[in-house]
C-alpha positions as CSV (number, residue, x, y, z in Angstrom):
1,X,3.3,4.3,-3.5
2,X,0.6,2.1,-2.0
3,X,-1.7,2.8,-5.0
4,X,1.1,1.6,-7.3
5,X,1.7,-1.5,-5.2
6,X,-2.0,-2.3,-5.0
7,X,-2.3,-2.0,-8.8
8,X,0.7,-4.2,-9.3
9,X,-0.5,-6.9,-7.0
10,X,-4.0,-7.0,-8.6
11,X,-2.3,-7.8,-12.0
12,X,-0.9,-11.1,-10.8
13,X,-2.9,-13.9,-12.5
14,X,-3.3,-16.5,-9.7
15,X,-3.0,-17.1,-6.0
16,X,0.5,-18.6,-6.2
17,X,2.0,-15.7,-8.2
18,X,0.1,-13.1,-6.1
19,X,1.5,-14.6,-2.9
20,X,5.0,-14.5,-4.2
21,X,4.5,-10.9,-5.2
22,X,3.1,-10.0,-1.8
23,X,6.2,-11.3,0.1
24,X,8.6,-9.8,-2.5
25,X,7.1,-6.3,-2.4
26,X,6.8,-6.4,1.4
27,X,10.5,-7.1,1.6
28,X,11.2,-4.2,-0.8
29,X,9.0,-1.9,1.1
30,X,10.6,-2.5,4.5
31,X,14.3,-3.3,4.1
32,X,14.4,-4.0,7.8
33,X,12.8,-7.3,7.0
34,X,15.5,-9.8,5.9
35,X,12.9,-12.4,5.1
36,X,9.1,-12.4,4.6
37,X,6.6,-15.1,4.5
38,X,2.8,-15.5,4.2
39,X,1.0,-17.9,6.5
40,X,-2.5,-19.0,5.6
41,X,-5.1,-20.9,7.7
42,X,-6.7,-23.9,6.1
43,X,-9.1,-26.6,7.2
44,X,-6.0,-28.8,7.8
45,X,-4.0,-26.3,9.8
46,X,-1.6,-23.6,8.8
47,X,0.8,-23.5,5.8
48,X,3.2,-21.1,4.2
49,X,1.8,-19.9,0.9
50,X,4.9,-18.1,-0.1
51,X,8.3,-17.1,1.4
52,X,11.1,-14.9,0.2
53,X,13.8,-17.1,1.7
54,X,14.2,-20.7,3.0
55,X,14.9,-19.4,6.5
56,X,11.4,-17.8,6.6
57,X,9.9,-21.1,5.5
58,X,11.9,-23.0,8.1
59,X,10.9,-20.6,10.9
60,X,7.2,-20.9,9.9
61,X,7.3,-24.7,9.6
62,X,8.9,-24.9,13.1
63,X,5.9,-22.9,14.5
64,X,3.4,-25.3,12.8
65,X,5.2,-28.3,14.2
66,X,5.4,-26.9,17.7
67,X,2.0,-25.3,17.7
68,X,3.6,-22.2,19.1
69,X,4.6,-18.9,17.6
70,X,3.6,-15.4,16.6
71,X,2.5,-16.1,13.1
72,X,0.1,-18.8,14.4
73,X,-1.3,-16.4,17.0
74,X,-1.9,-13.6,14.5
75,X,-3.2,-15.8,11.8
76,X,-5.9,-17.1,14.3
77,X,-6.7,-13.9,16.2
78,X,-5.9,-11.0,13.9
79,X,-4.1,-7.8,14.8
80,X,-0.3,-7.6,14.9
81,X,2.5,-8.7,17.1
82,X,6.2,-7.8,17.5
83,X,9.0,-9.7,19.2
84,X,12.3,-7.7,19.5
85,X,14.3,-10.8,20.7
86,X,12.7,-14.1,19.8
87,X,15.4,-16.1,21.6
88,X,14.4,-14.7,25.0
89,X,10.7,-14.0,24.4
90,X,8.8,-15.7,27.3
91,X,5.7,-16.0,25.1
92,X,7.4,-18.6,22.9
93,X,9.5,-20.8,25.2
94,X,9.8,-23.6,22.6
95,X,9.8,-21.8,19.3
96,X,11.8,-18.7,20.3
97,X,15.2,-20.3,21.2
98,X,15.0,-22.7,18.2
99,X,14.1,-19.8,15.9
100,X,17.1,-17.9,17.3
101,X,19.4,-20.8,16.4
102,X,18.1,-20.5,12.9
103,X,19.2,-16.9,12.8
104,X,16.0,-15.1,13.6
105,X,16.5,-12.1,15.9
106,X,13.3,-10.2,15.6
107,X,9.8,-10.7,14.1
108,X,6.8,-8.6,13.2
109,X,3.6,-10.5,12.3
110,X,0.5,-8.6,10.9
111,X,-2.8,-10.2,10.1
112,X,-4.2,-10.8,6.6
113,X,-8.0,-10.6,6.9
114,X,-10.9,-11.6,4.8
115,X,-14.1,-9.7,5.5
116,X,-12.8,-8.8,8.9
117,X,-12.0,-12.5,9.7
118,X,-8.3,-13.4,10.1
119,X,-7.2,-15.8,7.3
120,X,-3.4,-15.6,7.8
121,X,-0.4,-13.5,8.6
122,X,2.4,-11.7,6.9
123,X,5.6,-12.6,8.8
124,X,8.6,-10.2,8.7
125,X,11.8,-11.7,10.1
126,X,15.1,-9.9,10.9
127,X,18.4,-11.4,11.7
128,X,19.1,-8.7,14.3
129,X,17.4,-8.1,17.6
130,X,15.5,-4.9,18.3
131,X,14.1,-4.6,14.7
132,X,10.6,-3.3,13.9
133,X,10.6,-1.0,16.9
134,X,9.5,2.1,15.0
135,X,5.8,2.5,15.0
136,X,5.9,3.9,11.5
137,X,7.3,0.5,10.4
138,X,4.4,-1.3,12.0
139,X,1.8,1.1,10.5
140,X,3.4,0.7,7.0
141,X,3.1,-3.1,7.4
142,X,-0.5,-2.8,8.5
143,X,-1.5,-0.7,5.6
144,X,0.3,-2.9,3.2
145,X,-1.5,-6.0,4.6
146,X,-4.8,-4.4,3.6
147,X,-3.7,-4.2,0.0
148,X,-2.2,-7.7,0.2
149,X,-5.5,-9.0,1.5
150,X,-7.4,-7.4,-1.4
151,X,-5.1,-8.8,-4.0
152,X,-5.1,-12.3,-2.4
153,X,-8.9,-12.4,-2.1
154,X,-9.3,-11.4,-5.7
155,X,-6.8,-14.0,-6.9
156,X,-8.6,-16.7,-4.8
157,X,-12.0,-15.7,-6.3
158,X,-10.6,-15.8,-9.8
159,X,-9.0,-19.2,-9.2
160,X,-12.2,-20.5,-7.8
161,X,-14.2,-19.2,-10.8
162,X,-11.7,-20.7,-13.2
163,X,-11.8,-24.1,-11.4
164,X,-15.6,-24.0,-11.6
165,X,-15.6,-23.3,-15.3
166,X,-13.0,-26.0,-15.9
167,X,-15.1,-28.5,-13.8
168,X,-18.3,-27.8,-15.7
169,X,-16.4,-28.2,-19.0
170,X,-14.9,-31.6,-18.1
171,X,-18.2,-32.8,-16.6
172,X,-20.0,-31.8,-19.8
173,X,-17.6,-33.8,-21.9
174,X,-18.0,-36.9,-19.7
175,X,-21.8,-36.6,-20.0
176,X,-21.5,-36.5,-23.7
177,X,-19.4,-39.8,-23.7
178,X,-22.0,-41.4,-21.4
179,X,-24.9,-40.2,-23.6
180,X,-23.3,-41.7,-26.7
181,X,-22.4,-44.9,-24.9
182,X,-25.8,-45.7,-23.4
183,X,-28.2,-43.7,-25.5
184,X,-29.4,-41.6,-22.5
185,X,-30.3,-38.0,-22.1
186,X,-28.4,-35.1,-20.4
187,X,-30.2,-35.5,-17.1
188,X,-29.6,-39.3,-17.0
189,X,-26.0,-38.9,-17.9
190,X,-25.4,-36.5,-15.0
191,X,-27.2,-38.9,-12.6
192,X,-24.9,-41.6,-13.8
193,X,-21.8,-39.5,-13.0
194,X,-23.2,-38.5,-9.7
195,X,-23.9,-42.1,-8.7
196,X,-20.4,-43.2,-9.9
197,X,-19.0,-40.5,-7.7
198,X,-21.1,-41.6,-4.7
199,X,-20.3,-45.3,-5.1
200,X,-16.6,-44.9,-5.7
201,X,-16.2,-42.1,-3.1
202,X,-14.4,-40.0,-5.8
203,X,-15.2,-36.4,-6.5
204,X,-17.5,-35.8,-9.4
205,X,-14.9,-33.8,-11.3
206,X,-12.3,-36.5,-10.9
207,X,-14.8,-39.2,-12.1
208,X,-15.5,-37.0,-15.2
209,X,-11.8,-36.4,-15.8
210,X,-11.1,-40.2,-15.7
211,X,-13.9,-40.8,-18.2
212,X,-12.7,-38.1,-20.6
213,X,-9.1,-39.3,-20.4
214,X,-9.8,-43.0,-20.8
215,X,-13.0,-42.8,-22.9
216,X,-14.3,-45.6,-20.6
217,X,-17.0,-45.7,-18.0
218,X,-15.7,-47.1,-14.7
219,X,-17.9,-49.7,-13.1
220,X,-20.2,-49.8,-16.1
221,X,-22.9,-51.7,-14.2
222,X,-23.7,-48.4,-12.6
223,X,-25.4,-47.5,-15.9
224,X,-28.0,-50.1,-15.0
225,X,-29.0,-47.8,-12.2
226,X,-29.9,-45.0,-14.6
227,X,-33.7,-44.7,-15.0
228,X,-35.0,-45.4,-18.4
């Protein structure tokens, strides 16, 4: 069963579709989970990459806003955590009662790791209290999280590679426009783009995209800085 799930997840073409498949299959695998979401750590904090239901998204967002909750804890430290009654859980005095008002009774959060470092959490929500008490349920979620991590990491690498290829292509096109406009060589055209990026504080790829779309060189006096 897990081999089939792993193969299916690996077939998803990008991070967004992989994330949606992860939460959908988790919910199918453990019917005790009424809603499932995937929290990811970023340089700007935490965000929900995918959720099976608006309630899960809302419960996640409440944790991010309050800076308190099991998915934050697991996303940052790894491992797993269960709350059988979130409304009365002393560990979450702010989030727990408000999550209970949303309709959350129990929660199970398991880490999603990248090279042994926590990068997020799979969050399983149940509307009833006392859910996820069976250790077999926890073990199943933990095993599934390993496959989910592999699929998500593969999708991220593929997405990064595709972005890099796309960036190189658009930069090359912008270089061609600059070479034709100013009669400069490939090295000089790249230096021109790099200096435009630096002086305008705009990413190199975005500068190149603007040139390709408009067929114009922004701040053309920057061309004077290109060495003969």
